[in-house]
The first five atom37 places (N, CA, C, CB, O) and aatype in JSON, in Angstrom:
{
  "aatype": [12, 13, 19, 10, 7, 2, 13, 10, 19, 0, 10, 7, 11, 16, 10, 7, 9, 7, 9, 11, 9, 18, 12, 13, 10, 19, 9, 10, 15, 0, 19, 15, 16, 17, 13, 16, 19, 3, 14, 13, 8, 14, 9, 9, 1, 13, 10, 1, 7, 16, 16, 6, 14, 19, 13, 15, 1, 9, 1, 1, 13, 10, 14, 14, 9, 7, 13, 19, 3, 9, 15, 14, 10, 10, 19, 9, 10, 9, 10, 18, 13, 10, 10, 5, 13, 10, 14, 14, 16, 10, 9, 11, 0, 7, 7, 15, 10, 5, 2],
  "atom_mask": [
    [1, 1, 1, 1, 1],
    [1, 1, 1, 1, 1],
    [1, 1, 1, 1, 1],
    [1, 1, 1, 1, 1],
    [1, 1, 1, 0, 1],
    [1, 1, 1, 1, 1],
    [1, 1, 1, 1, 1],
    [1, 1, 1, 1, 1],
    [1, 1, 1, 1, 1],
    [1, 1, 1, 1, 1],
    [1, 1, 1, 1, 1],
    [1, 1, 1, 0, 1],
    [1, 1, 1, 1, 1],
    [1, 1, 1, 1, 1],
    [1, 1, 1, 1, 1],
    [1, 1, 1, 0, 1],
    [1, 1, 1, 1, 1],
    [1, 1, 1, 0, 1],
    [1, 1, 1, 1, 1],
    [1, 1, 1, 1, 1],
    [1, 1, 1, 1, 1],
    [1, 1, 1, 1, 1],
    [1, 1, 1, 1, 1],
    [1, 1, 1, 1, 1],
    [1, 1, 1, 1, 1],
    [1, 1, 1, 1, 1],
    [1, 1, 1, 1, 1],
    [1, 1, 1, 1, 1],
    [1, 1, 1, 1, 1],
    [1, 1, 1, 1, 1],
    [1, 1, 1, 1, 1],
    [1, 1, 1, 1, 1],
    [1, 1, 1, 1, 1],
    [1, 1, 1, 1, 1],
    [1, 1, 1, 1, 1],
    [1, 1, 1, 1, 1],
    [1, 1, 1, 1, 1],
    [1, 1, 1, 1, 1],
    [1, 1, 1, 1, 1],
    [1, 1, 1, 1, 1],
    [1, 1, 1, 1, 1],
    [1, 1, 1, 1, 1],
    [1, 1, 1, 1, 1],
    [1, 1, 1, 1, 1],
    [1, 1, 1, 1, 1],
    [1, 1, 1, 1, 1],
    [1, 1, 1, 1, 1],
    [1, 1, 1, 1, 1],
    [1, 1, 1, 0, 1],
    [1, 1, 1, 1, 1],
    [1, 1, 1, 1, 1],
    [1, 1, 1, 1, 1],
    [1, 1, 1, 1, 1],
    [1, 1, 1, 1, 1],
    [1, 1, 1, 1, 1],
    [1, 1, 1, 1, 1],
    [1, 1, 1, 1, 1],
    [1, 1, 1, 1, 1],
    [1, 1, 1, 1, 1],
    [1, 1, 1, 1, 1],
    [1, 1, 1, 1, 1],
    [1, 1, 1, 1, 1],
    [1, 1, 1, 1, 1],
    [1, 1, 1, 1, 1],
    [1, 1, 1, 1, 1],
    [1, 1, 1, 0, 1],
    [1, 1, 1, 1, 1],
    [1, 1, 1, 1, 1],
    [1, 1, 1, 1, 1],
    [1, 1, 1, 1, 1],
    [1, 1, 1, 1, 1],
    [1, 1, 1, 1, 1],
    [1, 1, 1, 1, 1],
    [1, 1, 1, 1, 1],
    [1, 1, 1, 1, 1],
    [1, 1, 1, 1, 1],
    [1, 1, 1, 1, 1],
    [1, 1, 1, 1, 1],
    [1, 1, 1, 1, 1],
    [1, 1, 1, 1, 1],
    [1, 1, 1, 1, 1],
    [1, 1, 1, 1, 1],
    [1, 1, 1, 1, 1],
    [1, 1, 1, 1, 1],
    [1, 1, 1, 1, 1],
    [1, 1, 1, 1, 1],
    [1, 1, 1, 1, 1],
    [1, 1, 1, 1, 1],
    [1, 1, 1, 1, 1],
    [1, 1, 1, 1, 1],
    [1, 1, 1, 1, 1],
    [1, 1, 1, 1, 1],
    [1, 1, 1, 1, 1],
    [1, 1, 1, 0, 1],
    [1, 1, 1, 0, 1],
    [1, 1, 1, 1, 1],
    [1, 1, 1, 1, 1],
    [1, 1, 1, 1, 1],
    [1, 1, 1, 1, 1]
  ],
  "atom_positions": [
    [[-20.86, 47.03, 65.08], [-21.0, 46.44, 63.73], [-21.71, 47.82, 63.01], [-22.04, 44.85, 63.7], [-21.69, 48.11, 61.81]],
    [[-22.09, 48.27, 63.68], [-23.15, 49.54, 63.22], [-22.62, 50.45, 62.59], [-23.82, 50.29, 64.26], [-23.28, 51.08, 61.78]],
    [[-20.97, 50.81, 62.88], [-20.17, 51.48, 62.08], [-20.3, 51.19, 60.82], [-19.03, 51.38, 62.4], [-20.63, 52.06, 60.01]],
    [[-19.99, 49.6, 60.38], [-19.5, 49.69, 59.66], [-20.98, 50.29, 58.37], [-18.61, 48.42, 59.7], [-20.93, 50.96, 57.34]],
    [[-22.41, 49.47, 59.31], [-23.47, 49.61, 58.55], [-23.79, 51.07, 58.01], [0.0, 0.0, 0.0], [-24.52, 51.19, 57.02]],
    [[-23.43, 51.83, 58.46], [-23.66, 53.64, 58.63], [-22.77, 53.91, 56.91], [-22.45, 54.66, 60.62], [-23.19, 54.19, 55.79]],
    [[-21.64, 53.7, 57.4], [-20.52, 53.25, 55.66], [-21.79, 52.65, 54.78], [-18.82, 51.47, 55.88], [-22.64, 52.93, 53.93]],
    [[-21.58, 52.22, 55.12], [-21.97, 51.33, 53.71], [-23.76, 51.71, 53.51], [-21.64, 49.2, 54.02], [-24.34, 51.0, 52.69]],
    [[-24.3, 52.41, 53.98], [-25.66, 53.21, 53.44], [-25.45, 54.36, 53.12], [-26.76, 53.36, 54.31], [-25.96, 54.82, 52.1]],
    [[-24.58, 55.17, 54.01], [-23.45, 56.56, 53.36], [-23.6, 56.4, 52.32], [-21.84, 56.69, 53.54], [-24.46, 56.83, 51.55]],
    [[-22.39, 55.49, 52.12], [-21.74, 55.01, 50.23], [-22.71, 54.49, 49.28], [-20.53, 53.57, 50.13], [-22.64, 54.44, 48.05]],
    [[-23.81, 54.02, 50.21], [-24.93, 53.76, 48.53], [-25.79, 55.11, 48.13], [0.0, 0.0, 0.0], [-26.24, 55.41, 47.02]],
    [[-25.9, 55.88, 49.49], [-26.76, 56.98, 48.87], [-25.22, 58.08, 48.11], [-27.99, 57.94, 50.47], [-25.37, 58.64, 47.02]],
    [[-24.19, 58.17, 48.7], [-23.45, 58.58, 48.21], [-23.42, 58.94, 46.31], [-22.7, 57.79, 48.8], [-23.57, 59.86, 45.5]],
    [[-23.07, 57.22, 46.43], [-22.75, 56.49, 44.88], [-24.17, 57.27, 44.22], [-22.8, 54.26, 44.82], [-24.34, 58.39, 43.74]],
    [[-24.83, 56.42, 44.38], [-26.23, 57.21, 43.78], [-26.45, 58.4, 43.47], [0.0, 0.0, 0.0], [-26.82, 58.7, 42.33]],
    [[-26.21, 59.48, 44.66], [-26.0, 61.26, 43.88], [-25.17, 60.89, 42.53], [-24.76, 62.69, 45.07], [-25.58, 60.69, 41.39]],
    [[-23.64, 60.86, 43.17], [-22.78, 60.92, 41.79], [-22.94, 59.78, 40.75], [0.0, 0.0, 0.0], [-22.02, 59.49, 39.98]],
    [[-24.06, 59.17, 40.74], [-24.01, 58.37, 39.13], [-25.29, 59.02, 38.71], [-24.09, 56.35, 39.03], [-25.58, 58.54, 37.61]],
    [[-26.01, 59.7, 39.01], [-27.08, 60.74, 39.0], [-26.53, 61.92, 38.65], [-27.78, 60.91, 40.26], [-27.07, 62.43, 37.66]],
    [[-25.65, 62.51, 39.13], [-25.09, 63.45, 38.54], [-24.03, 63.04, 37.32], [-24.54, 64.17, 39.57], [-23.81, 63.95, 36.53]],
    [[-23.53, 62.12, 37.14], [-22.54, 62.0, 36.0], [-23.54, 61.92, 35.01], [-21.46, 60.75, 36.01], [-23.51, 62.7, 34.05]],
    [[-24.5, 60.99, 35.13], [-25.65, 60.63, 33.65], [-26.1, 61.95, 33.59], [-27.22, 59.35, 33.82], [-25.44, 62.49, 32.7]],
    [[-26.85, 62.73, 34.06], [-26.93, 63.72, 34.29], [-25.82, 65.3, 33.0], [-26.62, 63.33, 35.82], [-26.34, 66.14, 32.26]],
    [[-24.61, 65.11, 33.23], [-23.51, 65.25, 31.94], [-23.34, 64.55, 31.16], [-22.39, 65.32, 32.1], [-22.77, 65.08, 30.2]],
    [[-23.52, 63.65, 31.04], [-23.24, 62.58, 29.96], [-24.78, 62.94, 28.78], [-23.22, 60.63, 30.88], [-24.73, 62.46, 27.65]],
    [[-25.96, 63.75, 29.18], [-26.98, 64.12, 28.78], [-26.65, 65.01, 27.73], [-27.71, 64.55, 29.72], [-26.7, 64.95, 26.5]],
    [[-26.17, 66.18, 28.91], [-25.47, 67.94, 28.85], [-24.64, 67.14, 27.92], [-24.54, 69.02, 30.48], [-25.22, 67.46, 26.88]],
    [[-23.58, 66.22, 27.48], [-22.45, 66.76, 26.53], [-22.6, 65.72, 25.36], [-20.79, 66.78, 27.27], [-21.65, 65.56, 24.58]],
    [[-24.1, 64.8, 25.18], [-24.96, 64.06, 23.89], [-25.69, 65.87, 23.54], [-26.58, 62.29, 24.56], [-24.95, 66.71, 23.02]],
    [[-26.8, 66.14, 23.82], [-27.11, 67.26, 24.11], [-26.16, 68.64, 23.1], [-26.91, 67.17, 25.7], [-26.39, 69.16, 22.01]],
    [[-25.12, 68.81, 24.11], [-23.82, 69.72, 22.83], [-23.94, 69.43, 21.75], [-22.24, 69.49, 22.84], [-24.5, 70.23, 21.0]],
    [[-23.5, 68.25, 21.28], [-22.73, 68.08, 20.13], [-24.17, 67.95, 18.82], [-21.54, 66.5, 20.39], [-23.9, 67.74, 17.64]],
    [[-25.51, 68.1, 19.26], [-26.74, 68.95, 18.37], [-26.28, 69.96, 17.72], [-27.88, 69.58, 19.17], [-26.16, 69.95, 16.5]],
    [[-25.89, 71.23, 18.67], [-25.93, 72.7, 18.63], [-24.12, 72.87, 18.36], [-26.7, 73.49, 20.32], [-23.29, 72.0, 18.63]],
    [[-23.83, 74.25, 17.77], [-23.06, 74.93, 17.06], [-22.67, 75.49, 18.24], [-23.53, 75.71, 15.93], [-23.29, 76.37, 18.83]],
    [[-21.36, 74.84, 18.7], [-20.85, 75.46, 19.78], [-19.76, 75.26, 19.73], [-21.26, 75.22, 20.88], [-19.14, 74.5, 18.99]],
    [[-19.12, 76.49, 21.19], [-16.9, 76.82, 20.91], [-16.45, 75.9, 21.88], [-15.92, 78.84, 21.48], [-16.65, 76.02, 23.09]],
    [[-15.59, 74.6, 21.09], [-14.88, 73.9, 21.68], [-14.06, 74.29, 22.58], [-14.42, 73.39, 21.03], [-13.43, 73.45, 23.23]],
    [[-13.9, 75.73, 22.79], [-12.88, 75.92, 23.82], [-13.66, 76.62, 24.77], [-11.56, 76.69, 23.39], [-13.25, 77.49, 25.54]],
    [[-14.99, 76.11, 24.66], [-15.41, 77.05, 26.19], [-15.67, 76.22, 27.16], [-16.77, 78.02, 26.2], [-16.27, 75.16, 27.01]],
    [[-15.16, 76.71, 28.4], [-14.58, 75.96, 29.07], [-15.51, 75.08, 30.19], [-13.59, 76.75, 29.55], [-14.92, 74.51, 31.11]],
    [[-17.3, 74.99, 30.06], [-18.36, 74.28, 30.17], [-17.63, 73.45, 29.29], [-19.76, 74.81, 29.9], [-16.74, 72.76, 29.78]],
    [[-17.95, 73.38, 27.56], [-18.01, 72.4, 27.34], [-16.65, 71.3, 26.64], [-19.03, 72.63, 26.79], [-16.64, 70.23, 26.04]],
    [[-15.48, 72.38, 27.17], [-14.58, 71.43, 27.83], [-14.66, 70.69, 28.71], [-13.83, 71.79, 28.17], [-13.73, 69.92, 28.44]],
    [[-15.21, 70.24, 29.8], [-14.85, 70.49, 31.27], [-15.97, 69.09, 30.98], [-15.21, 72.29, 32.4], [-15.69, 68.02, 31.52]],
    [[-17.33, 69.22, 29.99], [-18.22, 68.18, 29.59], [-17.16, 67.13, 29.06], [-19.37, 68.68, 28.47], [-16.66, 66.15, 29.62]],
    [[-16.99, 67.68, 27.74], [-15.81, 66.8, 26.78], [-14.83, 65.34, 27.78], [-14.35, 68.32, 26.19], [-14.74, 64.11, 27.78]],
    [[-14.1, 66.9, 28.71], [-12.83, 66.06, 29.68], [-13.26, 65.17, 30.55], [0.0, 0.0, 0.0], [-12.46, 64.6, 31.29]],
    [[-14.68, 64.89, 30.6], [-15.36, 63.86, 31.72], [-16.16, 62.47, 31.01], [-16.65, 64.83, 32.67], [-16.34, 61.3, 31.36]],
    [[-16.48, 63.25, 29.89], [-17.52, 62.33, 29.33], [-16.91, 61.38, 28.42], [-18.62, 63.07, 28.6], [-17.26, 60.22, 28.67]],
    [[-15.91, 61.52, 27.23], [-15.46, 61.55, 25.67], [-14.41, 59.83, 26.85], [-14.23, 63.75, 24.62], [-14.57, 58.64, 26.59]],
    [[-13.8, 60.19, 27.62], [-12.76, 58.6, 28.39], [-13.55, 57.34, 27.76], [-12.88, 58.35, 30.67], [-13.15, 56.54, 26.91]],
    [[-15.18, 57.42, 28.63], [-15.55, 56.61, 28.63], [-16.36, 56.85, 27.05], [-16.07, 56.36, 29.94], [-15.87, 56.05, 26.25]],
    [[-17.43, 57.72, 26.39], [-17.28, 57.71, 25.48], [-16.38, 56.83, 24.18], [-17.21, 58.55, 25.74], [-16.77, 56.17, 23.22]],
    [[-15.15, 57.15, 24.66], [-14.46, 56.35, 23.77], [-13.98, 54.67, 23.82], [-13.45, 57.07, 23.69], [-13.32, 53.89, 23.13]],
    [[-14.79, 54.65, 25.18], [-14.23, 52.83, 25.81], [-14.95, 52.56, 24.51], [-15.0, 51.77, 27.72], [-14.49, 52.24, 23.41]],
    [[-16.55, 52.83, 25.04], [-17.74, 52.06, 24.84], [-17.47, 52.01, 23.18], [-19.31, 52.84, 25.47], [-17.9, 51.0, 22.62]],
    [[-16.67, 53.2, 22.17], [-17.53, 53.46, 20.83], [-16.35, 52.29, 20.0], [-17.6, 55.58, 20.11], [-16.46, 52.15, 18.78]],
    [[-15.37, 51.57, 20.71], [-14.13, 51.27, 20.33], [-15.54, 48.86, 21.08], [-11.99, 52.63, 21.69], [-14.87, 47.85, 21.29]],
    [[-16.35, 48.82, 21.16], [-16.84, 47.4, 20.87], [-18.31, 47.66, 20.05], [-17.04, 46.44, 22.45], [-19.31, 46.95, 19.92]],
    [[-18.05, 48.66, 19.7], [-19.62, 49.77, 19.04], [-19.02, 48.96, 17.48], [-19.5, 52.51, 19.16], [-17.85, 49.03, 17.1]],
    [[-20.06, 48.26, 16.79], [-20.24, 49.01, 15.35], [-20.74, 50.15, 14.94], [-20.85, 48.45, 14.65], [-21.77, 50.7, 15.32]],
    [[-19.3, 50.78, 13.47], [-20.02, 51.87, 13.32], [-21.47, 51.94, 12.73], [-19.29, 52.57, 12.67], [-22.09, 50.89, 12.55]],
    [[-21.97, 53.06, 12.46], [-23.9, 52.95, 12.5], [-23.68, 54.12, 11.85], [-25.14, 52.99, 14.18], [-24.17, 55.11, 12.38]],
    [[-22.91, 54.32, 10.55], [-22.79, 55.62, 9.87], [-22.46, 56.68, 10.44], [0.0, 0.0, 0.0], [-21.31, 56.69, 10.88]],
    [[-23.66, 58.42, 10.71], [-22.89, 58.96, 11.91], [-24.0, 59.43, 12.86], [-21.81, 60.22, 11.52], [-24.45, 60.53, 13.2]],
    [[-24.28, 58.06, 13.18], [-25.14, 58.03, 14.72], [-24.17, 57.48, 15.59], [-26.64, 56.99, 14.82], [-23.63, 56.38, 15.46]],
    [[-23.93, 58.49, 16.68], [-22.99, 57.95, 17.81], [-24.33, 57.72, 18.88], [-21.55, 59.23, 18.43], [-25.13, 58.6, 19.19]],
    [[-24.35, 56.6, 19.24], [-24.72, 55.65, 20.03], [-24.73, 55.26, 21.56], [-24.26, 54.98, 19.57], [-25.43, 54.82, 22.47]],
    [[-22.83, 55.97, 21.09], [-22.01, 55.31, 22.82], [-22.9, 56.76, 23.97], [-19.15, 55.6, 22.83], [-22.3, 56.76, 25.05]],
    [[-23.7, 57.53, 23.98], [-24.21, 58.01, 25.7], [-25.16, 57.25, 25.74], [-24.75, 59.64, 26.17], [-25.63, 57.02, 26.85]],
    [[-25.88, 56.48, 24.3], [-27.17, 56.47, 25.04], [-26.74, 54.62, 25.64], [-28.94, 56.83, 23.74], [-27.8, 54.23, 26.13]],
    [[-25.89, 53.68, 25.74], [-25.08, 52.57, 26.26], [-24.35, 53.16, 27.35], [-24.12, 51.92, 25.21], [-24.26, 52.4, 28.32]],
    [[-23.88, 54.12, 27.46], [-23.36, 54.83, 28.75], [-24.53, 55.21, 30.15], [-22.74, 56.33, 28.13], [-24.54, 55.17, 31.38]],
    [[-25.55, 55.64, 28.85], [-27.36, 56.01, 30.38], [-27.21, 54.87, 30.43], [-29.48, 56.66, 30.04], [-26.64, 54.54, 31.47]],
    [[-27.57, 53.75, 29.52], [-28.47, 52.25, 30.03], [-27.31, 51.64, 31.23], [-28.73, 50.76, 28.34], [-27.61, 51.2, 32.34]],
    [[-26.14, 51.75, 30.74], [-24.99, 51.24, 32.06], [-25.56, 51.99, 33.19], [-23.11, 51.74, 31.87], [-26.34, 51.52, 34.02]],
    [[-25.11, 53.21, 33.15], [-25.27, 53.85, 34.27], [-26.69, 53.99, 35.23], [-24.85, 54.98, 33.88], [-26.61, 54.54, 36.33]],
    [[-28.06, 53.41, 34.68], [-28.76, 53.42, 34.77], [-29.15, 52.22, 35.7], [-29.02, 53.71, 33.82], [-29.74, 52.24, 36.78]],
    [[-28.55, 50.99, 34.85], [-28.31, 49.6, 35.74], [-27.57, 50.27, 36.81], [-27.36, 48.21, 34.98], [-28.25, 50.58, 37.78]],
    [[-26.07, 50.62, 36.87], [-26.03, 50.5, 38.23], [-26.81, 51.6, 39.6], [-24.61, 50.49, 38.29], [-26.47, 51.6, 40.78]],
    [[-27.69, 52.29, 39.09], [-27.91, 53.29, 39.8], [-29.25, 52.27, 40.22], [-27.98, 54.9, 39.05], [-30.07, 52.67, 41.04]],
    [[-29.33, 51.46, 39.82], [-30.45, 50.87, 39.96], [-30.18, 49.08, 40.89], [-31.08, 50.88, 38.27], [-30.94, 48.2, 41.31]],
    [[-28.4, 49.33, 40.82], [-27.75, 47.87, 41.33], [-27.28, 48.32, 42.7], [-26.34, 47.16, 40.31], [-27.89, 47.97, 43.7]],
    [[-26.36, 48.99, 42.75], [-25.4, 49.16, 43.05], [-26.24, 50.25, 44.63], [-24.37, 49.7, 41.66], [-26.02, 49.84, 45.77]],
    [[-26.7, 50.93, 44.51], [-27.42, 51.95, 45.85], [-27.79, 50.92, 46.79], [-28.99, 52.99, 45.44], [-27.41, 50.58, 47.91]],
    [[-28.77, 50.47, 45.86], [-30.1, 49.94, 47.25], [-29.39, 48.11, 47.44], [-32.67, 49.91, 46.3], [-29.97, 47.4, 48.26]],
    [[-28.58, 47.69, 46.91], [-27.57, 46.75, 47.66], [-26.78, 47.42, 48.34], [-26.75, 45.91, 46.88], [-26.3, 46.57, 49.09]],
    [[-26.24, 48.55, 48.64], [-25.49, 49.03, 49.84], [-25.8, 49.08, 50.71], [-25.11, 49.88, 49.95], [-25.09, 48.82, 51.69]],
    [[-27.48, 49.57, 50.79], [-27.68, 50.61, 51.61], [-28.17, 49.26, 52.41], [-28.68, 52.07, 51.19], [-27.72, 48.85, 53.48]],
    [[-29.18, 48.7, 51.64], [-29.84, 46.61, 52.21], [-28.82, 46.49, 53.2], [-29.61, 44.77, 50.71], [-29.16, 46.46, 54.38]],
    [[-27.62, 46.43, 52.9], [-26.4, 45.58, 53.33], [-25.57, 46.08, 55.04], [-25.19, 45.83, 51.88], [-24.97, 45.49, 55.94]],
    [[-26.06, 47.69, 54.67], [-25.68, 48.57, 55.57], [-26.96, 48.6, 56.14], [0.0, 0.0, 0.0], [-26.75, 49.03, 57.27]],
    [[-27.99, 48.42, 56.03], [-29.5, 48.63, 56.93], [-29.13, 47.55, 57.98], [0.0, 0.0, 0.0], [-29.05, 47.8, 59.18]],
    [[-28.86, 46.09, 57.32], [-28.92, 44.99, 57.92], [-27.92, 44.67, 59.53], [-28.59, 44.13, 56.75], [-27.93, 44.14, 60.65]],
    [[-27.09, 45.54, 58.45], [-25.63, 45.36, 59.72], [-25.8, 46.44, 60.92], [-23.79, 45.83, 58.9], [-25.04, 46.37, 61.89]],
    [[-26.76, 47.4, 60.86], [-27.52, 48.21, 61.81], [-27.81, 47.84, 62.82], [-28.47, 48.58, 61.5], [-27.44, 48.42, 63.84]],
    [[-28.69, 46.55, 62.84], [-29.32, 46.24, 64.04], [-28.76, 44.93, 64.68], [-30.78, 46.16, 63.79], [-29.21, 44.52, 65.75]]
  ]
}
């Protein structure tokens, strides 16, 4: 069972890093909308390509609030919840299987 425990610990830690990286991308994407940027720049296209599918799903459930887009804020809150819940749960479950 220690192999499964090690796997869950590694999965929890890797998932935590992945969530933090995606949260950083969401913040960069939101900040990039405040400035005039070239939409065809490779970095901007990467940011929009990785975050816009999630933003569009969130926007479907949000009522329109004028010119303010709060979907990045909601995505960050969801990611923060997942960061506080999933990795510690997996790490603790893996730690209990290692003994």
